[in-house]
Short mmCIF file of the C-alpha atoms (twelve columns), coordinates in Angstrom:
data_MODEL
# 
_entry.id   MODEL 
# 
loop_
_atom_site.group_PDB 
_atom_site.id 
_atom_site.type_symbol 
_atom_site.label_atom_id 
_atom_site.label_alt_id 
_atom_site.label_comp_id 
_atom_site.label_asym_id 
_atom_site.label_seq_id 
_atom_site.Cartn_x 
_atom_site.Cartn_y 
_atom_site.Cartn_z 
_atom_site.pdbx_PDB_model_num 
ATOM 1   C CA . MET A 1   100.501 63.664 -14.159 1 
ATOM 2   C CA . LYS A 2   101.899 60.185 -13.823 1 
ATOM 3   C CA . ILE A 3   99.903  57.447 -15.549 1 
ATOM 4   C CA . ALA A 4   100.883 53.984 -14.290 1 
ATOM 5   C CA . PHE A 5   99.733  50.725 -15.882 1 
ATOM 6   C CA . TYR A 6   99.782  47.633 -13.681 1 
ATOM 7   C CA . LEU A 7   100.773 44.447 -15.531 1 
ATOM 8   C CA . PHE A 8   101.100 40.769 -14.657 1 
ATOM 9   C CA . PRO A 9   102.055 37.613 -16.546 1 
ATOM 10  C CA . ASP A 10  99.532  36.800 -19.291 1 
ATOM 11  C CA . PHE A 11  98.043  40.297 -19.381 1 
ATOM 12  C CA . GLN A 12  96.134  41.326 -22.518 1 
ATOM 13  C CA . LEU A 13  98.517  43.371 -24.660 1 
ATOM 14  C CA . LEU A 14  95.830  45.565 -26.220 1 
ATOM 15  C CA . ASP A 15  94.597  46.532 -22.745 1 
ATOM 16  C CA . LEU A 16  97.972  48.238 -22.395 1 
ATOM 17  C CA . SER A 17  98.909  49.312 -25.909 1 
ATOM 18  C CA . GLY A 18  95.622  51.050 -26.798 1 
ATOM 19  C CA . PRO A 19  95.338  53.345 -23.751 1 
ATOM 20  C CA . HIS A 20  99.138  53.789 -23.608 1 
ATOM 21  C CA . THR A 21  99.149  55.106 -27.169 1 
ATOM 22  C CA . ALA A 22  96.344  57.532 -26.339 1 
ATOM 23  C CA . PHE A 23  98.219  59.026 -23.370 1 
ATOM 24  C CA . GLN A 24  101.492 59.082 -25.287 1 
ATOM 25  C CA . THR A 25  99.835  60.926 -28.176 1 
ATOM 26  C CA . ALA A 26  98.327  63.462 -25.783 1 
ATOM 27  C CA . SER A 27  101.800 64.042 -24.343 1 
ATOM 28  C CA . THR A 28  103.369 64.720 -27.743 1 
ATOM 29  C CA . CYS A 29  100.661 67.102 -28.978 1 
ATOM 30  C CA . THR A 30  100.433 69.251 -25.856 1 
ATOM 31  C CA . ALA A 31  103.025 71.595 -24.390 1 
ATOM 32  C CA . PRO A 32  104.034 71.222 -21.686 1 
ATOM 33  C CA . SER A 33  103.519 67.468 -21.772 1 
ATOM 34  C CA . PRO A 34  100.698 66.573 -19.366 1 
ATOM 35  C CA . TYR A 35  101.722 62.968 -18.739 1 
ATOM 36  C CA . THR A 36  104.569 60.693 -17.788 1 
ATOM 37  C CA . ILE A 37  103.805 57.019 -18.330 1 
ATOM 38  C CA . SER A 38  105.188 54.051 -16.413 1 
ATOM 39  C CA . LEU A 39  104.627 50.291 -16.447 1 
ATOM 40  C CA . LEU A 40  104.468 48.546 -13.068 1 
ATOM 41  C CA . SER A 41  104.335 44.936 -11.919 1 
ATOM 42  C CA . ALA A 42  104.717 42.990 -8.690  1 
ATOM 43  C CA . THR A 43  108.234 41.811 -9.562  1 
ATOM 44  C CA . GLY A 44  109.516 44.361 -12.041 1 
ATOM 45  C CA . GLY A 45  111.481 43.274 -15.098 1 
ATOM 46  C CA . LEU A 46  110.094 41.657 -18.218 1 
ATOM 47  C CA . ILE A 47  106.390 40.760 -18.088 1 
ATOM 48  C CA . THR A 48  105.053 38.571 -20.880 1 
ATOM 49  C CA . SER A 49  101.581 39.115 -22.269 1 
ATOM 50  C CA . SER A 50  99.222  36.293 -23.240 1 
ATOM 51  C CA . GLY A 51  100.227 36.951 -26.850 1 
ATOM 52  C CA . GLY A 52  103.896 36.307 -26.115 1 
ATOM 53  C CA . VAL A 53  105.093 39.921 -26.269 1 
ATOM 54  C CA . SER A 54  107.175 40.974 -23.266 1 
ATOM 55  C CA . VAL A 55  107.477 44.500 -21.888 1 
ATOM 56  C CA . LEU A 56  109.867 45.937 -19.316 1 
ATOM 57  C CA . SER A 57  108.268 47.054 -16.056 1 
ATOM 58  C CA . ASP A 58  109.260 48.724 -12.815 1 
ATOM 59  C CA . LYS A 59  108.573 47.069 -9.467  1 
ATOM 60  C CA . LEU A 60  105.451 48.168 -7.636  1 
ATOM 61  C CA . GLU A 61  107.186 49.651 -4.605  1 
ATOM 62  C CA . ASP A 62  106.795 53.154 -3.199  1 
ATOM 63  C CA . GLN A 63  104.940 54.228 -6.323  1 
ATOM 64  C CA . ALA A 64  102.502 57.135 -6.165  1 
ATOM 65  C CA . PRO A 65  100.926 57.609 -9.588  1 
ATOM 66  C CA . ASP A 66  98.238  60.173 -10.211 1 
ATOM 67  C CA . THR A 67  96.272  57.556 -12.183 1 
ATOM 68  C CA . LEU A 68  96.618  53.810 -11.680 1 
ATOM 69  C CA . ILE A 69  95.250  51.687 -14.533 1 
ATOM 70  C CA . ILE A 70  94.996  47.924 -14.073 1 
ATOM 71  C CA . CYS A 71  95.017  45.877 -17.256 1 
ATOM 72  C CA . GLY A 72  93.060  42.674 -17.761 1 
ATOM 73  C CA . GLY A 73  93.907  39.339 -19.302 1 
ATOM 74  C CA . GLN A 74  94.217  35.630 -18.696 1 
ATOM 75  C CA . GLY A 75  96.546  36.140 -15.737 1 
ATOM 76  C CA . VAL A 76  93.974  37.955 -13.597 1 
ATOM 77  C CA . ASN A 77  93.096  34.858 -11.571 1 
ATOM 78  C CA . ALA A 78  96.715  34.442 -10.456 1 
ATOM 79  C CA . VAL A 79  96.739  38.051 -9.240  1 
ATOM 80  C CA . LEU A 80  93.525  37.473 -7.301  1 
ATOM 81  C CA . ALA A 81  95.259  34.653 -5.406  1 
ATOM 82  C CA . ASP A 82  98.439  36.651 -4.674  1 
ATOM 83  C CA . GLU A 83  97.830  38.357 -1.322  1 
ATOM 84  C CA . ILE A 84  101.179 40.161 -1.305  1 
ATOM 85  C CA . ALA A 85  100.614 41.669 -4.760  1 
ATOM 86  C CA . LEU A 86  97.073  42.653 -3.809  1 
ATOM 87  C CA . GLN A 87  98.251  44.428 -0.659  1 
ATOM 88  C CA . ARG A 88  100.861 46.390 -2.596  1 
ATOM 89  C CA . LEU A 89  98.223  47.332 -5.148  1 
ATOM 90  C CA . ALA A 90  95.874  48.435 -2.381  1 
ATOM 91  C CA . ASP A 91  98.612  50.644 -0.906  1 
ATOM 92  C CA . THR A 92  99.316  52.203 -4.315  1 
ATOM 93  C CA . ALA A 93  95.628  52.720 -5.028  1 
ATOM 94  C CA . ALA A 94  95.201  54.477 -1.694  1 
ATOM 95  C CA . THR A 95  97.696  57.153 -2.766  1 
ATOM 96  C CA . SER A 96  96.358  57.562 -6.315  1 
ATOM 97  C CA . ARG A 97  93.937  60.321 -7.264  1 
ATOM 98  C CA . ARG A 98  92.251  58.181 -9.881  1 
ATOM 99  C CA . ILE A 99  91.983  54.418 -10.378 1 
ATOM 100 C CA . ALA A 100 90.884  52.613 -13.520 1 
ATOM 101 C CA . SER A 101 90.663  49.143 -15.021 1 
ATOM 102 C CA . VAL A 102 90.488  47.749 -18.523 1 
ATOM 103 C CA . CYS A 103 88.428  44.633 -19.230 1 
ATOM 104 C CA . THR A 104 88.882  41.954 -16.521 1 
ATOM 105 C CA . GLY A 105 91.158  44.242 -14.539 1 
ATOM 106 C CA . ALA A 106 87.878  45.145 -12.832 1 
ATOM 107 C CA . PHE A 107 88.069  41.823 -10.953 1 
ATOM 108 C CA . ILE A 108 91.241  43.032 -9.251  1 
ATOM 109 C CA . LEU A 109 89.547  46.271 -8.221  1 
ATOM 110 C CA . ALA A 110 86.606  44.256 -6.909  1 
ATOM 111 C CA . GLN A 111 88.919  41.940 -4.946  1 
ATOM 112 C CA . LEU A 112 90.524  45.006 -3.353  1 
ATOM 113 C CA . GLY A 113 87.068  46.184 -2.274  1 
ATOM 114 C CA . LEU A 114 87.334  49.332 -4.390  1 
ATOM 115 C CA . LEU A 115 84.111  48.572 -6.263  1 
ATOM 116 C CA . ASN A 116 81.907  47.888 -3.253  1 
ATOM 117 C CA . GLN A 117 78.539  49.571 -3.827  1 
ATOM 118 C CA . LYS A 118 79.937  51.266 -6.925  1 
ATOM 119 C CA . ARG A 119 78.776  51.083 -10.542 1 
ATOM 120 C CA . ALA A 120 81.206  49.211 -12.771 1 
ATOM 121 C CA . THR A 121 81.542  47.343 -16.025 1 
ATOM 122 C CA . THR A 122 83.793  44.707 -17.554 1 
ATOM 123 C CA . HIS A 123 83.911  42.551 -20.678 1 
ATOM 124 C CA . TRP A 124 80.388  41.383 -21.474 1 
ATOM 125 C CA . GLN A 125 81.472  37.727 -21.310 1 
ATOM 126 C CA . GLN A 126 82.552  38.196 -17.684 1 
ATOM 127 C CA . VAL A 127 79.596  40.193 -16.354 1 
ATOM 128 C CA . ALA A 128 77.706  37.193 -14.965 1 
ATOM 129 C CA . ARG A 129 80.841  35.924 -13.225 1 
ATOM 130 C CA . MET A 130 81.486  39.334 -11.684 1 
ATOM 131 C CA . GLN A 131 77.904  39.517 -10.412 1 
ATOM 132 C CA . LYS A 132 78.183  36.060 -8.865  1 
ATOM 133 C CA . VAL A 133 81.598  36.454 -7.222  1 
ATOM 134 C CA . TYR A 134 81.224  40.107 -6.199  1 
ATOM 135 C CA . PRO A 135 77.498  40.752 -5.599  1 
ATOM 136 C CA . GLN A 136 78.320  44.012 -3.803  1 
ATOM 137 C CA . VAL A 137 79.403  45.551 -7.128  1 
ATOM 138 C CA . ARG A 138 76.630  47.373 -8.995  1 
ATOM 139 C CA . MET A 139 77.316  45.962 -12.437 1 
ATOM 140 C CA . ASP A 140 76.356  47.976 -15.511 1 
ATOM 141 C CA . GLY A 141 77.574  45.345 -17.901 1 
ATOM 142 C CA . ASP A 142 76.259  46.826 -21.128 1 
ATOM 143 C CA . ARG A 143 78.364  50.008 -20.869 1 
ATOM 144 C CA . ILE A 144 81.667  50.711 -22.650 1 
ATOM 145 C CA . PHE A 145 83.032  52.418 -19.572 1 
ATOM 146 C CA . VAL A 146 81.626  53.569 -16.256 1 
ATOM 147 C CA . ARG A 147 82.770  56.232 -13.842 1 
ATOM 148 C CA . ASP A 148 81.773  56.212 -10.188 1 
ATOM 149 C CA . GLY A 149 83.647  58.853 -8.219  1 
ATOM 150 C CA . ASN A 150 87.363  58.412 -8.775  1 
ATOM 151 C CA . ILE A 151 86.955  54.828 -10.009 1 
ATOM 152 C CA . TRP A 152 86.707  54.162 -13.751 1 
ATOM 153 C CA . THR A 153 86.092  50.725 -15.273 1 
ATOM 154 C CA . SER A 154 85.926  49.810 -18.939 1 
ATOM 155 C CA . ALA A 155 84.646  46.895 -20.954 1 
ATOM 156 C CA . GLY A 156 86.653  44.577 -23.159 1 
ATOM 157 C CA . ILE A 157 89.797  45.195 -25.186 1 
ATOM 158 C CA . THR A 158 89.365  48.286 -27.430 1 
ATOM 159 C CA . SER A 159 87.095  50.042 -24.923 1 
ATOM 160 C CA . GLY A 160 90.292  50.835 -23.032 1 
ATOM 161 C CA . ILE A 161 90.950  53.414 -25.755 1 
ATOM 162 C CA . ASP A 162 87.543  54.995 -25.108 1 
ATOM 163 C CA . LEU A 163 88.370  55.082 -21.404 1 
ATOM 164 C CA . ALA A 164 91.734  56.741 -22.052 1 
ATOM 165 C CA . LEU A 165 90.140  59.350 -24.320 1 
ATOM 166 C CA . ALA A 166 87.615  60.171 -21.596 1 
ATOM 167 C CA . LEU A 167 90.398  60.546 -19.019 1 
ATOM 168 C CA . ILE A 168 92.361  62.765 -21.404 1 
ATOM 169 C CA . GLU A 169 89.253  64.883 -21.977 1 
ATOM 170 C CA . GLN A 170 88.827  65.267 -18.225 1 
ATOM 171 C CA . ASP A 171 92.469  66.315 -17.818 1 
ATOM 172 C CA . CYS A 172 93.163  68.337 -20.958 1 
ATOM 173 C CA . GLY A 173 89.814  69.220 -22.515 1 
ATOM 174 C CA . THR A 174 87.755  68.130 -25.489 1 
ATOM 175 C CA . ALA A 175 90.067  69.556 -28.166 1 
ATOM 176 C CA . VAL A 176 93.046  67.474 -27.047 1 
ATOM 177 C CA . SER A 177 90.942  64.325 -26.686 1 
ATOM 178 C CA . ARG A 178 89.504  64.844 -30.165 1 
ATOM 179 C CA . HIS A 179 92.982  65.382 -31.622 1 
ATOM 180 C CA . VAL A 180 94.210  62.147 -30.041 1 
ATOM 181 C CA . ALA A 181 91.214  60.245 -31.440 1 
ATOM 182 C CA . GLN A 182 91.873  61.635 -34.911 1 
ATOM 183 C CA . HIS A 183 95.575  60.775 -34.698 1 
ATOM 184 C CA . MET A 184 94.723  57.204 -33.685 1 
ATOM 185 C CA . VAL A 185 92.177  57.006 -36.532 1 
ATOM 186 C CA . VAL A 186 89.373  56.325 -34.097 1 
ATOM 187 C CA . SER A 187 86.384  56.988 -36.326 1 
ATOM 188 C CA . GLN A 188 84.092  57.922 -33.443 1 
ATOM 189 C CA . ARG A 189 84.845  58.781 -29.836 1 
ATOM 190 C CA . ARG A 190 82.335  56.620 -28.011 1 
ATOM 191 C CA . ALA A 191 80.760  57.932 -24.858 1 
ATOM 192 C CA . GLY A 192 80.709  55.738 -21.789 1 
ATOM 193 C CA . GLY A 193 76.977  55.125 -21.863 1 
ATOM 194 C CA . GLN A 194 77.110  53.553 -25.302 1 
ATOM 195 C CA . SER A 195 76.357  49.856 -25.451 1 
ATOM 196 C CA . GLN A 196 79.145  47.279 -25.812 1 
ATOM 197 C CA . PHE A 197 76.993  45.678 -28.484 1 
ATOM 198 C CA . SER A 198 76.777  47.018 -32.022 1 
ATOM 199 C CA . PRO A 199 73.231  46.586 -33.364 1 
ATOM 200 C CA . ILE A 200 74.605  45.409 -36.714 1 
ATOM 201 C CA . LEU A 201 76.907  42.855 -35.072 1 
ATOM 202 C CA . GLN A 202 74.020  41.576 -32.975 1 
ATOM 203 C CA . MET A 203 71.894  41.030 -36.083 1 
ATOM 204 C CA . GLU A 204 74.756  39.244 -37.895 1 
ATOM 205 C CA . PRO A 205 73.316  38.894 -41.417 1 
ATOM 206 C CA . GLU A 206 74.615  35.932 -43.415 1 
ATOM 207 C CA . THR A 207 74.480  37.202 -46.970 1 
ATOM 208 C CA . ALA A 208 76.181  40.131 -48.673 1 
ATOM 209 C CA . ARG A 209 72.781  41.480 -49.791 1 
ATOM 210 C CA . ILE A 210 71.509  42.001 -46.256 1 
ATOM 211 C CA . ARG A 211 74.864  43.237 -44.944 1 
ATOM 212 C CA . LYS A 212 74.892  45.780 -47.764 1 
ATOM 213 C CA . THR A 213 71.444  47.065 -46.883 1 
ATOM 214 C CA . LEU A 214 72.334  47.382 -43.190 1 
ATOM 215 C CA . ASP A 215 75.514  49.283 -44.044 1 
ATOM 216 C CA . TYR A 216 73.500  51.561 -46.300 1 
ATOM 217 C CA . ALA A 217 70.841  52.050 -43.648 1 
ATOM 218 C CA . GLN A 218 73.390  52.987 -40.999 1 
ATOM 219 C CA . ALA A 219 74.926  55.584 -43.322 1 
ATOM 220 C CA . HIS A 220 71.568  57.023 -44.490 1 
ATOM 221 C CA . LEU A 221 69.314  56.831 -41.428 1 
ATOM 222 C CA . ARG A 222 67.915  60.298 -42.057 1 
ATOM 223 C CA . ASP A 223 66.869  59.481 -45.628 1 
ATOM 224 C CA . ILE A 224 65.215  56.082 -45.264 1 
ATOM 225 C CA . ARG A 225 61.455  56.397 -45.606 1 
ATOM 226 C CA . ASP A 226 60.206  52.921 -46.538 1 
ATOM 227 C CA . ILE A 227 61.220  49.321 -47.055 1 
ATOM 228 C CA . GLU A 228 61.238  49.769 -50.833 1 
ATOM 229 C CA . GLN A 229 64.483  51.722 -50.553 1 
ATOM 230 C CA . LEU A 230 66.200  48.837 -48.803 1 
ATOM 231 C CA . ALA A 231 64.761  46.243 -51.153 1 
ATOM 232 C CA . ASP A 232 66.180  48.249 -54.070 1 
ATOM 233 C CA . ILE A 233 69.617  48.185 -52.470 1 
ATOM 234 C CA . ALA A 234 69.354  44.411 -52.102 1 
ATOM 235 C CA . CYS A 235 68.048  44.129 -55.687 1 
ATOM 236 C CA . VAL A 236 65.097  41.936 -54.703 1 
ATOM 237 C CA . SER A 237 61.372  42.418 -54.360 1 
ATOM 238 C CA . VAL A 238 59.949  43.926 -51.185 1 
ATOM 239 C CA . ARG A 239 58.317  40.636 -50.227 1 
ATOM 240 C CA . GLN A 240 61.502  38.632 -50.795 1 
ATOM 241 C CA . PHE A 241 63.591  41.225 -48.972 1 
ATOM 242 C CA . SER A 242 61.338  41.182 -45.907 1 
ATOM 243 C CA . ARG A 243 61.489  37.391 -45.778 1 
ATOM 244 C CA . MET A 244 65.288  37.290 -46.219 1 
ATOM 245 C CA . PHE A 245 65.894  40.040 -43.692 1 
ATOM 246 C CA . LYS A 246 63.805  38.435 -40.959 1 
ATOM 247 C CA . ALA A 247 65.356  35.009 -41.585 1 
ATOM 248 C CA . GLU A 248 68.918  36.322 -41.346 1 
ATOM 249 C CA . THR A 249 68.643  38.894 -38.543 1 
ATOM 250 C CA . GLY A 250 65.632  37.820 -36.521 1 
ATOM 251 C CA . GLU A 251 64.234  41.345 -36.929 1 
ATOM 252 C CA . THR A 252 61.789  42.981 -39.291 1 
ATOM 253 C CA . PRO A 253 63.386  45.738 -41.412 1 
ATOM 254 C CA . ALA A 254 61.372  48.422 -39.620 1 
ATOM 255 C CA . ARG A 255 62.438  47.218 -36.174 1 
ATOM 256 C CA . ALA A 256 66.085  46.972 -37.252 1 
ATOM 257 C CA . ILE A 257 66.096  50.530 -38.594 1 
ATOM 258 C CA . GLU A 258 64.593  51.759 -35.348 1 
ATOM 259 C CA . ARG A 259 67.370  50.011 -33.393 1 
ATOM 260 C CA . LEU A 260 70.015  51.680 -35.538 1 
ATOM 261 C CA . ARG A 261 68.348  55.059 -35.047 1 
ATOM 262 C CA . ILE A 262 68.190  54.574 -31.284 1 
ATOM 263 C CA . GLU A 263 71.910  53.826 -31.099 1 
ATOM 264 C CA . ALA A 264 72.803  56.748 -33.377 1 
ATOM 265 C CA . ALA A 265 70.623  59.088 -31.335 1 
ATOM 266 C CA . ARG A 266 72.061  57.857 -28.041 1 
ATOM 267 C CA . THR A 267 75.594  58.535 -29.277 1 
ATOM 268 C CA . ARG A 268 74.628  62.097 -30.242 1 
ATOM 269 C CA . LEU A 269 72.840  62.663 -26.932 1 
ATOM 270 C CA . GLU A 270 75.893  61.541 -25.000 1 
ATOM 271 C CA . SER A 271 78.277  63.674 -27.027 1 
ATOM 272 C CA . GLY A 272 76.091  66.787 -26.751 1 
ATOM 273 C CA . ALA A 273 75.715  67.048 -30.537 1 
ATOM 274 C CA . GLY A 274 72.608  69.221 -30.932 1 
ATOM 275 C CA . ASN A 275 69.321  69.474 -29.078 1 
ATOM 276 C CA . ILE A 276 66.814  66.641 -28.957 1 
ATOM 277 C CA . GLN A 277 64.735  67.883 -31.887 1 
ATOM 278 C CA . GLN A 278 67.840  68.278 -34.041 1 
ATOM 279 C CA . ILE A 279 68.987  64.781 -33.139 1 
ATOM 280 C CA . ALA A 280 65.555  63.321 -33.923 1 
ATOM 281 C CA . ALA A 281 65.731  64.882 -37.390 1 
ATOM 282 C CA . ALA A 282 69.367  63.896 -37.985 1 
ATOM 283 C CA . VAL A 283 68.849  60.164 -37.334 1 
ATOM 284 C CA . GLY A 284 65.562  59.885 -39.195 1 
ATOM 285 C CA . PHE A 285 62.953  59.906 -36.426 1 
ATOM 286 C CA . GLY A 286 61.638  63.158 -37.805 1 
ATOM 287 C CA . THR A 287 59.957  64.428 -34.663 1 
ATOM 288 C CA . GLN A 288 60.973  64.599 -31.033 1 
ATOM 289 C CA . GLU A 289 57.810  62.781 -29.966 1 
ATOM 290 C CA . ARG A 290 58.454  59.873 -32.314 1 
ATOM 291 C CA . MET A 291 61.973  59.514 -30.947 1 
ATOM 292 C CA . ARG A 292 60.685  59.709 -27.376 1 
ATOM 293 C CA . ARG A 293 58.267  56.820 -27.956 1 
ATOM 294 C CA . ALA A 294 60.982  54.724 -29.574 1 
ATOM 295 C CA . PHE A 295 63.388  55.325 -26.692 1 
ATOM 296 C CA . ILE A 296 60.764  54.264 -24.160 1 
ATOM 297 C CA . ARG A 297 60.100  51.085 -26.145 1 
ATOM 298 C CA . TRP A 298 63.776  50.148 -26.351 1 
ATOM 299 C CA . THR A 299 65.347  51.583 -23.199 1 
ATOM 300 C CA . GLY A 300 62.459  52.170 -20.827 1 
ATOM 301 C CA . HIS A 301 63.099  55.900 -20.516 1 
ATOM 302 C CA . PRO A 302 62.950  59.005 -22.735 1 
ATOM 303 C CA . PRO A 303 66.054  60.535 -24.382 1 
ATOM 304 C CA . GLN A 304 66.035  63.443 -21.926 1 
ATOM 305 C CA . VAL A 305 67.249  61.043 -19.228 1 
ATOM 306 C CA . ILE A 306 70.436  60.312 -21.184 1 
ATOM 307 C CA . ARG A 307 71.047  63.983 -21.902 1 
ATOM 308 C CA . ARG A 308 70.579  64.938 -18.233 1 
ATOM 309 C CA . SER A 309 72.886  62.120 -17.114 1 
ATOM 310 C CA . MET A 310 75.666  63.198 -19.491 1 
ATOM 311 C CA . THR A 311 75.255  66.852 -18.501 1 
ATOM 312 C CA . ALA A 312 75.702  65.917 -14.849 1 
ATOM 313 C CA . THR A 313 78.798  63.856 -15.708 1 
ATOM 314 C CA . THR A 314 80.279  66.760 -17.652 1 
ATOM 315 C CA . ARG A 315 79.747  69.129 -14.719 1 
ATOM 316 C CA . HIS A 316 81.432  66.593 -12.454 1 
ATOM 317 C CA . GLY A 317 84.399  66.359 -14.810 1 
ATOM 318 C CA . LEU A 318 84.746  70.163 -14.963 1 
ATOM 319 C CA . LYS A 319 84.829  70.300 -11.162 1 
ATOM 320 C CA . ASP A 320 87.647  67.749 -11.179 1 
ATOM 321 C CA . ARG A 321 89.737  69.946 -13.490 1 
ATOM 322 C CA . MET A 322 89.224  73.086 -11.384 1 
# 
C-alpha cells in the first residue's frame, strides 16, 4: 500500500514526522513490508516546514496512492487560495482508497468538499473557525480522530500518531499496531473517541502539592476511597486540602476524581478492555450502576453507548480488511 503525505510551504513538521515514523516502523517489523511511503507537493523539490526544516518531495502529478494524508500547518491558508493545487489534490483524492488529514489539514479536505455532511475533527483551537467557514461539516471537535467512511481526520499535532496507529490497525491488525506503539514509546494507544483534553491539564493545578495528588489519583483510581487519602499525599489537613484543591483547579476533590475515572473508563471502553462491570471496578467506580450514573452526568449517555459505537467501528474496519 502506498502512503502519500501532501506537504506545502510552512507545513507542521510533526504532522508529517509522527505518522511517517509509525508507517515506517510498521514496514520494518512486518514481512512482506505493507507500505511504501512518499512525500508529495504541488511543485516537488524541497518544501520547508514552519520550523525551518526542509524535506524533499515529489510533484503531485499522476499520483495514485492508496492512502492520501494531508498535513496541517501555517501554510494551509495559501493552499486554500491555490485553485490549481486544489484541483490536483481533488484528482488525486478521487483515485485514493482512503483520505486523511492531520490537524488543520482538515480545512483542505473541507475546501475540496470531501467533508460535506461528514463527521470530522481538527485542532481544538480551530474548531470554531471550521464551523463558521464550513457549516456543512459535522464537527466533532473534542475527538482525537474521527472516521466517516473512507475519510479520516485527526486533531492537533501528536494526534496524527494516533490516527496512523488506527490506520495501521485497520490494515495489519492489532498486534502490529501495538508493536509500533511500543516501539515509538507511546505509553497508551488512544482511541479516536477520546477527548483532546486531558482532565489533569484542564484543571492545571499551580502547586506541586496538588499536582502530586492528581498524579497519585490518576495512578490509583481503583484504591481511592476518601479525601483523607489525598490530603495525606499533600501532607495537609483535609479542610486545608479541600480549600487548596478547589482554589487551584476549580473543582472539588470528589468531582475531580470522578472526571479522572470517567476518562479512564472511556479509554477502556473504547479499547475493548474488559466488560462494563470489570471496567467499573478497575477505575474505582465499584459498581456498574454507579459508573452509569456518572457517565450520564458527564456525557449525557451511559457507557454502553460508547461500547456499542466502538464495536460497530471495529466491525466496519474488519469489513475493510476483507
